[in-house]
N, CA, C, O and the ligand as a Tripos MOL2 file, in Angstrom:
@<TRIPOS>MOLECULE
protein
  277   275    70     0     0
PROTEIN
NO_CHARGES

@<TRIPOS>ATOM
      1 N          92.0530   85.0060  139.1600 N.3       1 MET1
      2 CA         93.0130   86.2110  139.5910 C.3       1 MET1
      3 C          93.9940   86.3490  138.4540 C.2       1 MET1
      4 O          94.6010   85.3820  137.9940 O.2       1 MET1
      5 N          94.1300   87.6200  138.0040 N.am      2 SER2
      6 CA         94.9210   87.7020  136.8660 C.3       2 SER2
      7 C          96.0830   88.7420  137.2950 C.2       2 SER2
      8 O          95.8220   89.7060  138.0150 O.2       2 SER2
      9 N          97.1710   88.5250  136.8840 N.am      3 GLU3
     10 CA         98.3370   89.3860  137.1120 C.3       3 GLU3
     11 C          98.4650   90.3590  135.9560 C.2       3 GLU3
     12 O          98.3130   89.9840  134.7940 O.2       3 GLU3
     13 N          98.7220   91.5000  136.2540 N.am      4 HIS4
     14 CA         98.9050   92.5570  135.4030 C.3       4 HIS4
     15 C         100.1910   93.1210  135.4680 C.2       4 HIS4
     16 O         100.5260   93.8460  136.4050 O.2       4 HIS4
     17 N         100.9700   92.8190  134.4830 N.am      5 GLN5
     18 CA        102.4610   93.1630  134.3650 C.3       5 GLN5
     19 C         102.6300   94.2440  133.2990 C.2       5 GLN5
     20 O         102.3440   94.1620  132.1050 O.2       5 GLN5
     21 N         103.1540   95.2750  133.9710 N.am      6 THR6
     22 CA        103.5030   96.4340  132.8630 C.3       6 THR6
     23 C         104.8220   96.0690  132.1460 C.2       6 THR6
     24 O         105.8160   95.8900  132.8480 O.2       6 THR6
     25 N         104.9080   95.9500  130.8630 N.am      7 PRO7
     26 CA        106.0470   95.6180  130.2300 C.3       7 PRO7
     27 C         107.2470   96.6740  130.5830 C.2       7 PRO7
     28 O         107.0740   97.8920  130.6220 O.2       7 PRO7
     29 N         108.5070   96.0040  130.8350 N.am      8 THR8
     30 CA        109.5860   97.0050  130.9380 C.3       8 THR8
     31 C         110.0200   97.5760  129.6920 C.2       8 THR8
     32 O         110.1960   96.9560  128.6430 O.2       8 THR8
     33 N         110.2020   98.9950  129.9210 N.am      9 LYS9
     34 CA        110.7430   99.6140  128.6560 C.3       9 LYS9
     35 C         112.2410   99.5190  128.5300 C.2       9 LYS9
     36 O         112.9640   99.3010  129.5030 O.2       9 LYS9
     37 N         112.6890   99.6910  127.2920 N.am     10 PRO10
     38 CA        114.0930   99.4420  127.0340 C.3      10 PRO10
     39 C         114.8850  100.5810  127.7380 C.2      10 PRO10
     40 O         114.2510  101.6060  127.9890 O.2      10 PRO10
     41 N         116.0200  100.5280  128.0380 N.am     11 ALA11
     42 CA        116.8000  101.5600  128.7190 C.3      11 ALA11
     43 C         117.1810  102.6740  127.8760 C.2      11 ALA11
     44 O         117.4470  103.8180  128.2440 O.2      11 ALA11
     45 N         117.1750  102.1320  126.5220 N.am     12 THR12
     46 CA        117.6220  103.3090  125.6280 C.3      12 THR12
     47 C         116.6540  104.4090  125.5610 C.2      12 THR12
     48 O         115.4950  103.9950  125.5270 O.2      12 THR12
     49 N         116.7730  105.6380  125.5340 N.am     13 PRO13
     50 CA        115.8870  106.6820  125.3110 C.3      13 PRO13
     51 C         115.4000  106.9010  123.8940 C.2      13 PRO13
     52 O         116.0990  106.6140  122.9220 O.2      13 PRO13
     53 N         114.3340  107.3530  123.8120 N.am     14 ASP14
     54 CA        113.8050  107.6070  122.4130 C.3      14 ASP14
     55 C         114.6820  108.6350  121.6850 C.2      14 ASP14
     56 O         115.0920  109.5810  122.3570 O.2      14 ASP14
     57 N         115.0020  108.5620  120.4520 N.am     15 PRO15
     58 CA        115.7320  109.5070  119.7560 C.3      15 PRO15
     59 C         114.8080  110.8570  119.9330 C.2      15 PRO15
     60 O         113.5770  110.8130  119.9500 O.2      15 PRO15
     61 N         115.5750  112.0550  120.0600 N.am     16 GLU16
     62 CA        114.9200  113.3190  120.3130 C.3      16 GLU16
     63 C         114.4880  113.7140  118.8880 C.2      16 GLU16
     64 O         115.1860  113.4680  117.9050 O.2      16 GLU16
     65 N         113.2930  114.3420  118.8320 N.am     17 VAL17
     66 CA        112.7830  114.8650  117.5600 C.3      17 VAL17
     67 C         112.6270  116.3950  117.6410 C.2      17 VAL17
     68 O         111.9750  116.9020  118.5530 O.2      17 VAL17
     69 N         113.2210  117.1200  116.6960 N.am     18 ILE18
     70 CA        113.3060  118.6320  116.6000 C.3      18 ILE18
     71 C         112.3500  119.0690  115.5970 C.2      18 ILE18
     72 O         112.4740  118.6370  114.4510 O.2      18 ILE18
     73 N         111.5010  119.7970  115.8610 N.am     19 TYR19
     74 CA        110.7530  120.6520  114.7310 C.3      19 TYR19
     75 C         111.4130  121.8230  114.4490 C.2      19 TYR19
     76 O         111.7990  122.5300  115.3800 O.2      19 TYR19
     77 N         111.6140  122.1560  113.2220 N.am     20 THR20
     78 CA        112.1100  123.4130  112.9350 C.3      20 THR20
     79 C         111.5040  123.8710  111.6850 C.2      20 THR20
     80 O         111.0500  123.0710  110.8670 O.2      20 THR20
     81 N         111.4830  125.3230  111.4880 N.am     21 ASP21
     82 CA        111.0490  125.9720  110.3040 C.3      21 ASP21
     83 C         112.1270  126.3550  109.3380 C.2      21 ASP21
     84 O         111.9480  127.0220  108.3190 O.2      21 ASP21
     85 N         113.2370  125.8760  109.7490 N.am     22 LYS22
     86 CA        114.2240  126.1930  108.7810 C.3      22 LYS22
     87 C         114.7850  125.0370  107.9480 C.2      22 LYS22
     88 O         114.8070  123.8790  108.3660 O.2      22 LYS22
     89 N         115.2690  125.4420  106.6610 N.am     23 ARG23
     90 CA        115.7130  124.3050  105.8230 C.3      23 ARG23
     91 C         116.9520  123.7370  106.0900 C.2      23 ARG23
     92 O         117.3280  122.6770  105.5910 O.2      23 ARG23
     93 N         117.6890  124.5140  106.9760 N.am     24 ARG24
     94 CA        119.1850  123.9660  107.3240 C.3      24 ARG24
     95 C         119.2210  123.9670  108.8810 C.2      24 ARG24
     96 O         118.8200  124.9110  109.5620 O.2      24 ARG24
     97 N         119.7160  122.8750  109.3450 N.am     25 VAL25
     98 CA        119.8820  122.8260  110.8730 C.3      25 VAL25
     99 C         121.1400  122.2620  111.0960 C.2      25 VAL25
    100 O         121.6850  121.4900  110.3070 O.2      25 VAL25
    101 N         121.7030  122.7090  112.3680 N.am     26 SER26
    102 CA        122.9400  122.2590  112.9280 C.3      26 SER26
    103 C         122.7340  121.4480  114.2030 C.2      26 SER26
    104 O         121.8520  121.6700  115.0320 O.2      26 SER26
    105 N         123.6670  120.4670  114.2650 N.am     27 CYS27
    106 CA        123.3570  119.6090  115.4770 C.3      27 CYS27
    107 C         124.9070  119.3890  115.9560 C.2      27 CYS27
    108 O         125.7990  119.1930  115.1300 O.2      27 CYS27
    109 N         125.1190  119.4340  117.2140 N.am     28 ASP28
    110 CA        126.1350  119.1170  117.9080 C.3      28 ASP28
    111 C         126.1500  118.2770  119.1780 C.2      28 ASP28
    112 O         127.0570  118.1190  119.9950 O.2      28 ASP28
    113 N         124.7290  117.7050  119.1310 N.am     29 GLY29
    114 CA        124.6730  116.6060  120.0000 C.3      29 GLY29
    115 C         124.3930  117.1960  121.5650 C.2      29 GLY29
    116 O         124.0350  116.4440  122.4720 O.2      29 GLY29
    117 N         124.5810  118.4670  121.7260 N.am     30 GLY30
    118 CA        124.4050  118.9890  123.0860 C.3      30 GLY30
    119 C         123.0920  119.8510  122.9830 C.2      30 GLY30
    120 O         122.5210  120.2680  121.9760 O.2      30 GLY30
    121 N         122.7690  120.0010  124.3450 N.am     31 LYS31
    122 CA        121.6370  121.0400  124.5730 C.3      31 LYS31
    123 C         122.0420  122.3920  124.7780 C.2      31 LYS31
    124 O         122.9030  122.5300  125.6460 O.2      31 LYS31
    125 N         121.6690  123.3660  124.2370 N.am     32 GLY32
    126 CA        121.9910  124.7250  124.4160 C.3      32 GLY32
    127 C         123.4440  124.9490  124.1800 C.2      32 GLY32
    128 O         124.0670  124.2030  123.4250 O.2      32 GLY32
    129 N         124.0250  125.9800  124.8160 N.am     33 GLU33
    130 CA        125.5170  126.3360  124.5430 C.3      33 GLU33
    131 C         126.3400  125.4420  125.3370 C.2      33 GLU33
    132 O         125.9020  124.8450  126.3200 O.2      33 GLU33
    133 N         127.6360  125.3420  124.8740 N.am     34 GLY34
    134 CA        128.7020  124.6630  125.5340 C.3      34 GLY34
    135 C         128.9250  123.3310  125.1830 C.2      34 GLY34
    136 O         129.9410  122.7320  125.5360 O.2      34 GLY34
    137 N         127.9060  122.7540  124.4100 N.am     35 GLY35
    138 CA        128.0260  121.3360  124.1180 C.3      35 GLY35
    139 C         128.4580  120.5260  125.3290 C.2      35 GLY35
    140 O         127.7720  120.6640  126.3410 O.2      35 GLY35
    141 N         129.5360  119.6710  125.3710 N.am     36 GLY36
    142 CA        129.6470  118.8500  126.5110 C.3      36 GLY36
    143 C         130.0980  117.6160  126.0760 C.2      36 GLY36
    144 O         130.3440  117.4030  124.8880 O.2      36 GLY36
    145 N         130.2370  116.7150  127.0240 N.am     37 ALA37
    146 CA        130.5910  115.2650  126.8300 C.3      37 ALA37
    147 C         129.7010  114.4590  125.9330 C.2      37 ALA37
    148 O         130.1000  113.5060  125.2640 O.2      37 ALA37
    149 N         128.5430  114.8760  125.9610 N.am     38 LEU38
    150 CA        127.5480  114.2180  124.9810 C.3      38 LEU38
    151 C         127.5380  114.8390  123.5580 C.2      38 LEU38
    152 O         126.8160  114.3580  122.6850 O.2      38 LEU38
    153 N         128.2650  115.8090  123.3480 N.am     39 GLY39
    154 CA        128.1930  116.6930  122.1330 C.3      39 GLY39
    155 C         128.9490  115.8530  121.0900 C.2      39 GLY39
    156 O         129.5320  114.8240  121.4300 O.2      39 GLY39
    157 N         128.9390  116.3110  119.7720 N.am     40 HIS40
    158 CA        129.8460  115.8420  118.9360 C.3      40 HIS40
    159 C         130.1780  116.9100  117.9460 C.2      40 HIS40
    160 O         129.6080  117.9780  118.1700 O.2      40 HIS40
    161 N         130.9970  116.8740  116.8620 N.am     41 PRO41
    162 CA        131.1880  117.8020  116.0140 C.3      41 PRO41
    163 C         130.0540  118.3980  115.3150 C.2      41 PRO41
    164 O         129.1700  117.6600  114.8820 O.2      41 PRO41
    165 N         129.9940  119.6640  115.1640 N.am     42 VAL42
    166 CA        128.8440  120.3110  114.4730 C.3      42 VAL42
    167 C         128.7450  119.7600  113.3190 C.2      42 VAL42
    168 O         129.7640  119.4670  112.6930 O.2      42 VAL42
    169 N         127.4440  119.5090  112.8050 N.am     43 VAL43
    170 CA        127.0160  119.0280  111.4330 C.3      43 VAL43
    171 C         125.9360  119.7720  110.8150 C.2      43 VAL43
    172 O         125.1250  120.2360  111.6170 O.2      43 VAL43
    173 N         125.7430  119.9830  109.6790 N.am     44 TRP44
    174 CA        124.8210  120.5460  109.2090 C.3      44 TRP44
    175 C         123.9730  119.7790  108.4050 C.2      44 TRP44
    176 O         124.5070  118.9710  107.6450 O.2      44 TRP44
    177 N         122.6540  119.8830  108.4260 N.am     45 TYR45
    178 CA        121.6660  118.9730  107.7380 C.3      45 TYR45
    179 C         120.6640  119.9490  106.9020 C.2      45 TYR45
    180 O         120.1850  121.0120  107.2990 O.2      45 TYR45
    181 N         120.4880  119.3670  105.7470 N.am     46 SER46
    182 CA        119.4390  120.0310  104.9810 C.3      46 SER46
    183 C         118.0930  119.2670  105.0310 C.2      46 SER46
    184 O         118.0520  118.0400  104.9480 O.2      46 SER46
    185 N         117.0890  119.9760  105.1570 N.am     47 LEU47
    186 CA        115.6990  119.4140  105.2020 C.3      47 LEU47
    187 C         114.9090  119.5420  104.2130 C.2      47 LEU47
    188 O         113.6920  119.6930  104.3290 O.2      47 LEU47
    189 N         115.6500  119.4820  102.9370 N.am     48 GLU48
    190 CA        114.9600  119.6880  101.7360 C.3      48 GLU48
    191 C         113.9360  118.4850  101.5230 C.2      48 GLU48
    192 O         112.9090  118.6680  100.8700 O.2      48 GLU48
    193 N         114.2010  117.4180  102.0120 N.am     49 ASP49
    194 CA        113.3840  116.2290  101.8380 C.3      49 ASP49
    195 C         112.0540  116.1760  103.0940 C.2      49 ASP49
    196 O         111.1450  115.3630  103.2640 O.2      49 ASP49
    197 N         112.3800  117.2420  103.7180 N.am     50 GLY50
    198 CA        111.2980  117.2750  104.9840 C.3      50 GLY50
    199 C         111.7610  116.9380  106.1920 C.2      50 GLY50
    200 O         111.2400  117.3950  107.2100 O.2      50 GLY50
    201 N         112.9090  116.0060  106.2280 N.am     51 GLU51
    202 CA        113.3150  115.4760  107.6100 C.3      51 GLU51
    203 C         114.8370  115.1560  107.3650 C.2      51 GLU51
    204 O         115.3140  115.0150  106.2390 O.2      51 GLU51
    205 N         115.4650  115.0680  108.4010 N.am     52 ALA52
    206 CA        116.8900  114.4320  108.3570 C.3      52 ALA52
    207 C         117.1760  113.9160  109.7800 C.2      52 ALA52
    208 O         116.6320  114.4060  110.7690 O.2      52 ALA52
    209 N         118.0050  112.9650  109.8270 N.am     53 GLU53
    210 CA        118.5030  112.3170  110.9720 C.3      53 GLU53
    211 C         120.0190  112.5320  111.1860 C.2      53 GLU53
    212 O         120.8450  112.4680  110.2760 O.2      53 GLU53
    213 N         120.2930  112.7870  112.4480 N.am     54 CYS54
    214 CA        121.7210  113.0880  112.6480 C.3      54 CYS54
    215 C         122.3200  111.7940  112.8560 C.2      54 CYS54
    216 O         121.7390  110.9880  113.5830 O.2      54 CYS54
    217 N         123.4740  111.4820  112.2720 N.am     55 GLY55
    218 CA        124.2210  110.4170  112.2780 C.3      55 GLY55
    219 C         125.1060  110.1760  113.4670 C.2      55 GLY55
    220 O         125.7430  109.1380  113.6450 O.2      55 GLY55
    221 N         125.0970  111.1510  114.2180 N.am     56 TYR56
    222 CA        125.9430  111.1440  115.3240 C.3      56 TYR56
    223 C         124.9690  110.5920  116.5660 C.2      56 TYR56
    224 O         125.1110  109.5040  117.1250 O.2      56 TYR56
    225 N         124.0680  111.4720  116.8320 N.am     57 CYS57
    226 CA        123.2140  111.1830  117.9840 C.3      57 CYS57
    227 C         121.7350  110.7590  117.6750 C.2      57 CYS57
    228 O         120.9410  110.7540  118.6160 O.2      57 CYS57
    229 N         121.3530  110.4390  116.5460 N.am     58 ASP58
    230 CA        120.1810  109.9160  116.1980 C.3      58 ASP58
    231 C         119.0900  110.7670  116.3110 C.2      58 ASP58
    232 O         117.9570  110.2940  116.2140 O.2      58 ASP58
    233 N         119.2860  112.1030  116.5250 N.am     59 ARG59
    234 CA        118.3170  113.2020  116.7260 C.3      59 ARG59
    235 C         117.8120  113.3010  115.3050 C.2      59 ARG59
    236 O         118.5030  113.1630  114.2960 O.2      59 ARG59
    237 N         116.4640  113.5690  115.3580 N.am     60 LYS60
    238 CA        115.7030  113.7240  114.2650 C.3      60 LYS60
    239 C         115.1670  115.2700  114.0500 C.2      60 LYS60
    240 O         114.6490  115.9580  114.9300 O.2      60 LYS60
    241 N         115.4000  115.6530  112.7160 N.am     61 PHE61
    242 CA        114.9480  116.8900  112.4850 C.3      61 PHE61
    243 C         113.7220  116.9770  111.4200 C.2      61 PHE61
    244 O         113.8120  116.5230  110.2800 O.2      61 PHE61
    245 N         112.7280  117.5270  111.8670 N.am     62 ILE62
    246 CA        111.6760  117.6060  110.8530 C.3      62 ILE62
    247 C         111.1820  118.8820  110.5830 C.2      62 ILE62
    248 O         110.7730  119.6170  111.4830 O.2      62 ILE62
    249 N         111.1930  119.2150  109.3310 N.am     63 TYR63
    250 CA        110.8110  120.5380  108.8930 C.3      63 TYR63
    251 C         109.3350  120.6800  108.8770 C.2      63 TYR63
    252 O         108.5580  119.8740  108.3660 O.2      63 TYR63
    253 N         108.9760  121.9430  109.5750 N.am     64 LYS64
    254 CA        107.7200  122.2250  109.7160 C.3      64 LYS64
    255 C         107.3680  123.7330  109.3950 C.2      64 LYS64
    256 O         107.5850  124.6960  110.1300 O.2      64 LYS64
    257 N         106.8850  123.7380  108.3640 N.am     65 SER65
    258 CA        106.4880  125.3010  107.9430 C.3      65 SER65
    259 C         105.4780  125.8000  108.9180 C.2      65 SER65
    260 O         104.5870  125.1390  109.4520 O.2      65 SER65
    261 N         105.7690  127.1690  109.0850 N.am     66 ASP66
    262 CA        104.9640  127.8710  110.1810 C.3      66 ASP66
    263 C         103.7820  128.5790  109.3760 C.2      66 ASP66
    264 O         103.2050  129.5230  109.9160 O.2      66 ASP66
    265 N         103.4510  128.2130  108.2690 N.am     67 SER67
    266 CA        102.1710  128.8570  107.4890 C.3      67 SER67
    267 C         100.9970  128.0670  108.1980 C.2      67 SER67
    268 O         100.6460  126.8890  108.1310 O.2      67 SER67
    269 N         100.5610  129.0690  108.8450 N.am     68 SER68
    270 CA         99.1980  128.6590  109.5150 C.3      68 SER68
    271 C          98.1070  129.2490  108.5800 C.2      68 SER68
    272 O          98.1490  130.3790  108.0930 O.2      68 SER68
    273 N          97.0760  128.2830  108.3860 N.am     69 HIS69
    274 CA         96.0450  128.2630  107.4740 C.3      69 HIS69
    275 C          94.9740  129.3470  108.1940 C.2      69 HIS69
    276 O          93.8960  129.6000  107.6550 O.2      69 HIS69
    277 ZN        123.5040  115.1590  116.4740 Zn       70 ZN70
@<TRIPOS>BOND
     1     1     2 1
     2     2     3 1
     3     3     4 2
     4     3     5 am
     5     5     6 1
     6     6     7 1
     7     7     8 2
     8     7     9 am
     9     9    10 1
    10    10    11 1
    11    11    12 2
    12    11    13 am
    13    13    14 1
    14    14    15 1
    15    15    16 2
    16    15    17 am
    17    17    18 1
    18    18    19 1
    19    19    20 2
    20    19    21 am
    21    21    22 1
    22    22    23 1
    23    23    24 2
    24    23    25 am
    25    25    26 1
    26    26    27 1
    27    27    28 2
    28    27    29 am
    29    29    30 1
    30    30    31 1
    31    31    32 2
    32    31    33 am
    33    33    34 1
    34    34    35 1
    35    35    36 2
    36    35    37 am
    37    37    38 1
    38    38    39 1
    39    39    40 2
    40    39    41 am
    41    41    42 1
    42    42    43 1
    43    43    44 2
    44    43    45 am
    45    45    46 1
    46    46    47 1
    47    47    48 2
    48    47    49 am
    49    49    50 1
    50    50    51 1
    51    51    52 2
    52    51    53 am
    53    53    54 1
    54    54    55 1
    55    55    56 2
    56    55    57 am
    57    57    58 1
    58    58    59 1
    59    59    60 2
    60    59    61 am
    61    61    62 1
    62    62    63 1
    63    63    64 2
    64    63    65 am
    65    65    66 1
    66    66    67 1
    67    67    68 2
    68    67    69 am
    69    69    70 1
    70    70    71 1
    71    71    72 2
    72    71    73 am
    73    73    74 1
    74    74    75 1
    75    75    76 2
    76    75    77 am
    77    77    78 1
    78    78    79 1
    79    79    80 2
    80    79    81 am
    81    81    82 1
    82    82    83 1
    83    83    84 2
    84    83    85 am
    85    85    86 1
    86    86    87 1
    87    87    88 2
    88    87    89 am
    89    89    90 1
    90    90    91 1
    91    91    92 2
    92    91    93 am
    93    93    94 1
    94    94    95 1
    95    95    96 2
    96    95    97 am
    97    97    98 1
    98    98    99 1
    99    99   100 2
   100    99   101 am
   101   101   102 1
   102   102   103 1
   103   103   104 2
   104   103   105 am
   105   105   106 1
   106   106   107 1
   107   107   108 2
   108   107   109 am
   109   109   110 1
   110   110   111 1
   111   111   112 2
   112   111   113 am
   113   113   114 1
   114   114   115 1
   115   115   116 2
   116   115   117 am
   117   117   118 1
   118   118   119 1
   119   119   120 2
   120   119   121 am
   121   121   122 1
   122   122   123 1
   123   123   124 2
   124   123   125 am
   125   125   126 1
   126   126   127 1
   127   127   128 2
   128   127   129 am
   129   129   130 1
   130   130   131 1
   131   131   132 2
   132   131   133 am
   133   133   134 1
   134   134   135 1
   135   135   136 2
   136   135   137 am
   137   137   138 1
   138   138   139 1
   139   139   140 2
   140   139   141 am
   141   141   142 1
   142   142   143 1
   143   143   144 2
   144   143   145 am
   145   145   146 1
   146   146   147 1
   147   147   148 2
   148   147   149 am
   149   149   150 1
   150   150   151 1
   151   151   152 2
   152   151   153 am
   153   153   154 1
   154   154   155 1
   155   155   156 2
   156   155   157 am
   157   157   158 1
   158   158   159 1
   159   159   160 2
   160   159   161 am
   161   161   162 1
   162   162   163 1
   163   163   164 2
   164   163   165 am
   165   165   166 1
   166   166   167 1
   167   167   168 2
   168   167   169 am
   169   169   170 1
   170   170   171 1
   171   171   172 2
   172   171   173 am
   173   173   174 1
   174   174   175 1
   175   175   176 2
   176   175   177 am
   177   177   178 1
   178   178   179 1
   179   179   180 2
   180   179   181 am
   181   181   182 1
   182   182   183 1
   183   183   184 2
   184   183   185 am
   185   185   186 1
   186   186   187 1
   187   187   188 2
   188   187   189 am
   189   189   190 1
   190   190   191 1
   191   191   192 2
   192   191   193 am
   193   193   194 1
   194   194   195 1
   195   195   196 2
   196   195   197 am
   197   197   198 1
   198   198   199 1
   199   199   200 2
   200   199   201 am
   201   201   202 1
   202   202   203 1
   203   203   204 2
   204   203   205 am
   205   205   206 1
   206   206   207 1
   207   207   208 2
   208   207   209 am
   209   209   210 1
   210   210   211 1
   211   211   212 2
   212   211   213 am
   213   213   214 1
   214   214   215 1
   215   215   216 2
   216   215   217 am
   217   217   218 1
   218   218   219 1
   219   219   220 2
   220   219   221 am
   221   221   222 1
   222   222   223 1
   223   223   224 2
   224   223   225 am
   225   225   226 1
   226   226   227 1
   227   227   228 2
   228   227   229 am
   229   229   230 1
   230   230   231 1
   231   231   232 2
   232   231   233 am
   233   233   234 1
   234   234   235 1
   235   235   236 2
   236   235   237 am
   237   237   238 1
   238   238   239 1
   239   239   240 2
   240   239   241 am
   241   241   242 1
   242   242   243 1
   243   243   244 2
   244   243   245 am
   245   245   246 1
   246   246   247 1
   247   247   248 2
   248   247   249 am
   249   249   250 1
   250   250   251 1
   251   251   252 2
   252   251   253 am
   253   253   254 1
   254   254   255 1
   255   255   256 2
   256   255   257 am
   257   257   258 1
   258   258   259 1
   259   259   260 2
   260   259   261 am
   261   261   262 1
   262   262   263 1
   263   263   264 2
   264   263   265 am
   265   265   266 1
   266   266   267 1
   267   267   268 2
   268   267   269 am
   269   269   270 1
   270   270   271 1
   271   271   272 2
   272   271   273 am
   273   273   274 1
   274   274   275 1
   275   275   276 2
@<TRIPOS>SUBSTRUCTURE
     1 MET1         2 RESIDUE 1 A MET
     2 SER2         6 RESIDUE 1 A SER
     3 GLU3        10 RESIDUE 1 A GLU
     4 HIS4        14 RESIDUE 1 A HIS
     5 GLN5        18 RESIDUE 1 A GLN
     6 THR6        22 RESIDUE 1 A THR
     7 PRO7        26 RESIDUE 1 A PRO
     8 THR8        30 RESIDUE 1 A THR
     9 LYS9        34 RESIDUE 1 A LYS
    10 PRO10       38 RESIDUE 1 A PRO
    11 ALA11       42 RESIDUE 1 A ALA
    12 THR12       46 RESIDUE 1 A THR
    13 PRO13       50 RESIDUE 1 A PRO
    14 ASP14       54 RESIDUE 1 A ASP
    15 PRO15       58 RESIDUE 1 A PRO
    16 GLU16       62 RESIDUE 1 A GLU
    17 VAL17       66 RESIDUE 1 A VAL
    18 ILE18       70 RESIDUE 1 A ILE
    19 TYR19       74 RESIDUE 1 A TYR
    20 THR20       78 RESIDUE 1 A THR
    21 ASP21       82 RESIDUE 1 A ASP
    22 LYS22       86 RESIDUE 1 A LYS
    23 ARG23       90 RESIDUE 1 A ARG
    24 ARG24       94 RESIDUE 1 A ARG
    25 VAL25       98 RESIDUE 1 A VAL
    26 SER26      102 RESIDUE 1 A SER
    27 CYS27      106 RESIDUE 1 A CYS
    28 ASP28      110 RESIDUE 1 A ASP
    29 GLY29      114 RESIDUE 1 A GLY
    30 GLY30      118 RESIDUE 1 A GLY
    31 LYS31      122 RESIDUE 1 A LYS
    32 GLY32      126 RESIDUE 1 A GLY
    33 GLU33      130 RESIDUE 1 A GLU
    34 GLY34      134 RESIDUE 1 A GLY
    35 GLY35      138 RESIDUE 1 A GLY
    36 GLY36      142 RESIDUE 1 A GLY
    37 ALA37      146 RESIDUE 1 A ALA
    38 LEU38      150 RESIDUE 1 A LEU
    39 GLY39      154 RESIDUE 1 A GLY
    40 HIS40      158 RESIDUE 1 A HIS
    41 PRO41      162 RESIDUE 1 A PRO
    42 VAL42      166 RESIDUE 1 A VAL
    43 VAL43      170 RESIDUE 1 A VAL
    44 TRP44      174 RESIDUE 1 A TRP
    45 TYR45      178 RESIDUE 1 A TYR
    46 SER46      182 RESIDUE 1 A SER
    47 LEU47      186 RESIDUE 1 A LEU
    48 GLU48      190 RESIDUE 1 A GLU
    49 ASP49      194 RESIDUE 1 A ASP
    50 GLY50      198 RESIDUE 1 A GLY
    51 GLU51      202 RESIDUE 1 A GLU
    52 ALA52      206 RESIDUE 1 A ALA
    53 GLU53      210 RESIDUE 1 A GLU
    54 CYS54      214 RESIDUE 1 A CYS
    55 GLY55      218 RESIDUE 1 A GLY
    56 TYR56      222 RESIDUE 1 A TYR
    57 CYS57      226 RESIDUE 1 A CYS
    58 ASP58      230 RESIDUE 1 A ASP
    59 ARG59      234 RESIDUE 1 A ARG
    60 LYS60      238 RESIDUE 1 A LYS
    61 PHE61      242 RESIDUE 1 A PHE
    62 ILE62      246 RESIDUE 1 A ILE
    63 TYR63      250 RESIDUE 1 A TYR
    64 LYS64      254 RESIDUE 1 A LYS
    65 SER65      258 RESIDUE 1 A SER
    66 ASP66      262 RESIDUE 1 A ASP
    67 SER67      266 RESIDUE 1 A SER
    68 SER68      270 RESIDUE 1 A SER
    69 HIS69      274 RESIDUE 1 A HIS
    70 ZN70       277 GROUP 0 **** ****
């Protein structure tokens, strides 16, 4: 008889990944308007390297061109 245990996942949620077709993105840590307790000062990131990571909330921005073949 074998026990099958599902590994417990860490409590920390995975960083959010946001795909955008813009070369510049802003992040304030909140969702939608208003910001909130989870927000942070608005910061702008350039995606000239293809991606950027928010130093405040670890949110990751990935540039994705919408050119469809
Ligand atoms: Zn952020």
